[in-house]
N, C-alpha and C positions, 0 to 999 in steps of 0.2 A: 464642450462635452468632456466629461472625465474619461480616463483610460478605461476601456471596456473589457480588457483582458485580465483574467484572474488565474493565479497559479500558487502553488504551495499551500493550498487549502482544499477542503471539500467544496465542490461547486455543484450547483443545480439550476434548474430553470433555464433562463436565457444564457446563463454563463456556462452551461454544460453542452458540449458538442455531442449530439445524440449518436449512439452506436446501435442502430435498429436490430441487427441480427443478434448481437450479444444480448440485448435487452429482451428480445423475444424468447431466446432459449432460456435465459435466467427466469423470466416470468413463468414459463411452462414448468420448469423444475419446481419453483416455489408453489405453484398451484397444485401440483401433484404430491407435494410433501417430500420431495426428494432432497437429500443432503447433497451439498455441492462443495467441491474444493475449487477455489478461484485463485489461480496463481498468475502472477505477472510481476515484472520488476517494478521498482519504485517509480511513481509518477505516471504510471500507465492509466490511472483513473479508475482503479478497481472500486475504491470506496464510493466515489461519486456515482459510478455506474449502479452499484447496489442500492444506494440511497434513492437515486432517481427512479430506478425501476420499481423497487418495493413501494415507494411513495405513490405510485400510480395504480397500485393494486387495491381494489376496493375491499375494505374490511380486513386488511392484513396489517397488524401492528408490528413495527420493527423494534426488536430488542438488540441494540448495538453495543458490543463490548470490545473496547480497544485493549489489546494485550501487549502493546508495545512496551518493552522493558519490564514486564511482569516479573516479580522477584521471588514470591513464595506463595504458599496456599492461602494465608490470610489476605494477601494482596489480591489474589485471584478471586476469592470469595467476595471481597469488598467491591471489586469491579462488577462482578455479576449482579450482586444485590443492588448496587447503585443503578445499573441499567434496568433491572427488573422493576425496581420501585418507581422508575420514571415512566412506566407503562400507564399508570393511572395515579395521579396525585390527589388521593382522597383518604380521609380517615378510615372509612370502612374497609377499603382495599388494604391499607397498611396494617390494620388490626388483623385482618384475615391472613396476610402475609406473615405477620409476626407469629401467629399460631402454627404456621408451617415450619418455622425456623427456631424452635426453642433452644437448640444447641448453640445458636449464634447470639443468644441473649439480645434480641433486637429491642430498639427503643423508638418511640414515636414522639416527636416534639413539634412545637409550632415555631416557625421562623418569625422573629419579632419584627422584621422589616416588611416581609411580604404577607404575613399572616397565614401562609400555606403550611401544611403539615410536612414534616421531614422524617424520613425513615433512615435508620442507621443500624449497623451491627457492631458487636464488640469484636475488634480485630484479634484480641487475645483469644477469645473463644473460638474464632475461626481457624485456629491452628489445631483444634481437637480432632480426633479421629471421627470421621463421618460428617464433618462440616461441609465438605465439597459435595458429597452425595446428597446431603440435606438440601442444599441450595439448588442443585440440579433437579431434584424432585419437585421443588417449588416452581421451577420453570415449567416442568411438565404439567403440574397442576394448573398453572395459568393458561397453558395451551389448551387444556380441556375446557376452559371457560370461553376462550375467544381465539380467533385465528392469529397466531403470531409467527414471526420468522426471526430466528436467533442468528446474529452475525458475530463471529469471533474474528476480529481484524488482527493482523500480524500474529496469526496463530502459531507460527514457528517459534516464537519467543518462549513458549512453554518449555522447549528443550533447554533453555538457559537456566531454568529453575533447578535447584539442587536435587529435588525429587521429581523432575519433569517426567520421567518414564512412568512412575507410579501415577502421577496426575493424569497422564494420557490414558492409562488403563482404567482409572476410575471414571473419567469422562466418557470413554467409549462404552463402558458398562452401563451407564445411565442413558446415554443418548440412543443406543441401539434399541432400548425399550420404549422410547418415546416416538412411536411411529407417526404421530399426527403433526409433529413439528419439523419443518424444514430448517436444517442448520447449515449456514454458509461459513466456510472456513477460508478466510482470505490470507494470503501469504506473499511476501516479496523476496524471500530468500530461497531460491530454487532448490538448492541441494538439501536444505533442511525440510522443506515441504515434501520433497521426494522421499526422504527418510521416514517421514510420518505416514504418508499415504501409499507409498509404493514399495516399501520394504516389508517382505513377508513376516518379519519378526515384530513389526509394529502393531499395537492394538487397533490402529485405524487403517490397517492395510485394506485397500479396495473397499472402503466404507462410504465413499461419496463419489458422485459423478464429477468428471473433470470439465471445467470451463476455463480454458486458458484465456487470459487477456493480454494480447500483445500490441504491437504497433497498430495505430489506427489507420485505416485506408486513406490514402491521400485525397481521393475523390469525396470522401465523407467530410473531411475537415475543411477543404477549400471553400465551399459555400459559406460555412460558419465564419471563417476568418475574413473572407471578402465582405460579408455583410457588416461585420464589426468595423472594419476600416471604412467602409462606405458611409456608415452612419456618422462618422467623424470627418467626412469630406476628403477621405484618402482613397486612392484606387489601388487595387492589388490584382495584378495579372496572374494567370495560371502559372506562367514561367517563373515569376517572382516567388509565388508560394511554393513551387517545387524546390527552389533554393532554400527557403526557410525550412521546409519539411526535411530536406536532406541534412541540413545543419543540426536539426533537432532529432534526427534519426527516427522520425515518425512517432515520437513519444509525446502524448498529449500535453503533459505538464511542461515539457521543455518547449513545445511549439508555442504554448500560451506565454511562456516567459520571454521568448525571443520576440514574439509579436508585441508584448508589453513594452520592451525597450525600444523597438522600432517606432511604436506609437509616440513614445516620449521624445524621440529624436526627430520627429517630423511635424509639419504643420498642416493645417487645413489646406486642401488643394494639392497636396503632394501625391506623386505617383511612386509607389514603392518599387525600388529597383536594387541593383547590386550595391550601390553606394549606401543606400539607407539600411540595407541588411547588414553591411559591414559595420556601420555605425552602431546598430543595435547590438551586434555581437561584441563590439568593444565595450559597450556599456555593461553588458553581462560580465565581462572580464573585470571591469572596474568595480562592480558591486561585489564580486565573489573572489577576486584575486587573492585577498588576504587569507581566505579559507583554503584556497588551493595551495598557497605557500605553506600553511600549517600542515596539510596532508603530506606534502613533499618533505617537510622537515621531520616527519616520523620515519622516513625511509633511509636506508643506508645508500651510499653512492651507487652501489651496484643495482639496488632495487630501483633507484631513480632512473638509471640507464634503461632498465627493462621497461619501466613505465613509458619513457620517451619513445623507445623502440616500438612498443605496442601502439602508441598514438600515431606514430609516423608511418609504420609499415603494416599495421593491422595485426589481428590476433590469431592468425592461422599459421600452422607449421612452426610453432614456437620452439620446438626441439630440433629443428633442422640445423645443419651446419651453417647455412646461409643466414638464418635468423640469429643464431648465437653470435656470429661475426658482426652483424649489424648492431646488436645490443652490446657488443664488447664484453660478452660473458664467457668465462673460461670453460664451462662444461654444463652438461644436462642437469646434474645435481644442483648446481648453483641456480640455474634457471628455474628448476622446480621449486626450490625454497623461496626464490624471489616472487614467483607467481602465487605461492601460498600466502606470503605476507601481503601482497597487494589484494588478494581475495579477502583475507582476514580484516583488512582495513576498509573493506567495502568500497574499494575503488574499481574493481573489476569483478566480473562473474563469467562463468563458462556457459556458453550456449552452443549445444551440439559440439562441434570440433573447433570452436573459436572462442577466444577471450575477448570480451567487450567491456567498455567502460560503462559504469552505471550512469555517469553524467557525460553526455557527448560534448558538452561545452568545455569540460575539463580536458578532454582529449585534444580539442582544438586549441586550447590555451597552451598545452604542452607543445604542440606542433609549432605554434607561433613563436615560442621561446627558442 
């Protein structure tokens, strides 16, 4: 039997560990046409949750737009138009869509391999004034014809655009007039999503209901993991899974990754225990150690000391005299600058009054060193 655990990608069906309460709340929001901001750190399973939940709603078409690394307005318009044109691959739909977007100089062609129509816009034209308003109006027009749900994934990356604040204002202006379409805004960078949705000066201030996606309950994931191991002739006790859960800090993507390496380190008939978990973790380190070294190479010696101290002693009380001494840092200013660098490198993030590593395995690798 092949390895049944999947990570690092969007999963669904039997590969997705259901989150019933979150799915119920999300489905209720979508049915009522409510806009929702869905925030959670990377690998929490936000995208999989959304796709799995919307996919089960009758007669709701998902328009999914990935904004990771979006660089400018033409790029944004291109991504929205590509997602919108994927809602229905037919010549009549593309012709109607083209009439709605004259500013973008759309074209419809036929793919020579598949024989299917292909819709595209002129990226140069997409930089013109009114291009973004035009394509958002086309989304609203499509919503008037059929039930759709629009998803903007990694929405915080709009702030990285040179005219990001203007773009947010334009988007908010159009979206607030489209009362029939539920918009879902997914984000993995907490402070940036906070700036967009909870800063009174932001156009999107309090414009969507909040649905945080955090660590998955251990009791929800254990039956899922146990059944996967059992199908391959391996047994997983609740105690063993608790150890896996703790290592992965309850993050679905990292739980799946560690289970994946444990599977590869064991044979049919194995009982998963401490030794097998340790082997799985070492396998993670072997796969990713080079990347960990690259991250550490970007840091100064002092910043590396701070990273090791956070991994070893935890991320609370980082400005206390005790922590400064453990990190061998001379003062609060140096600590503040080091934490800012680690945050900018996406190694850590602040959660309430604690600094946490995005990747719990990286923290364990640091401790092991």
